[in-house]
N, C-alpha and C positions, 0 to 999 in steps of 0.2 A: 817414591821407588827410585833410589839413586844407585848409581854404578860406580865402583871405584876405577880411577884411570890413573896412569903413570905418565909424568910429564918428563921429557928429555930435552936437554940443551940442543939448540941448533948448530952451534959451532963445534963443541967437543963431544956431542953425542952421549954425555954422562946423564944418566937417569937419577936425578936429584929429588924431585917431589912427587907425591901421591896427593889426590884430591878426589872429590865426588862430583858427578854431574848427573842431571836427569836426561836420560836418552830420548825421552818422549818430547821435550822441548827443543833440544838441540841435536841435529843429525850431524852436523860437520865436526871436524876435529876441534878441540879447545887449544886456544893459543894465548899465553900470558908471558909478560915480561917479569923475570924473577932473577934474583941473585944467583949466579953459579959460583960455588966455592972453587971449583977446578979452574974455571977461567978468570976468577977474581973480579967479575963485572957483571953488570945486569945485561942479561941476553934474553932472547925470545926462547920460550920453552914450549913444545908442542906435544899434543896427546900421543902416545905410541899405541901400537896394535896390541 
């Protein structure tokens, strides 16, 4: 049972990516380093509410 989550760039707050996670296994917010097209570099992306 997975839930869709939206990832937003920490620097420019642009919502770039969507992914899925299992809320039963992970309670904390998802954090992934991904490429931000707006910033033009790899930055930390966090799960938004």
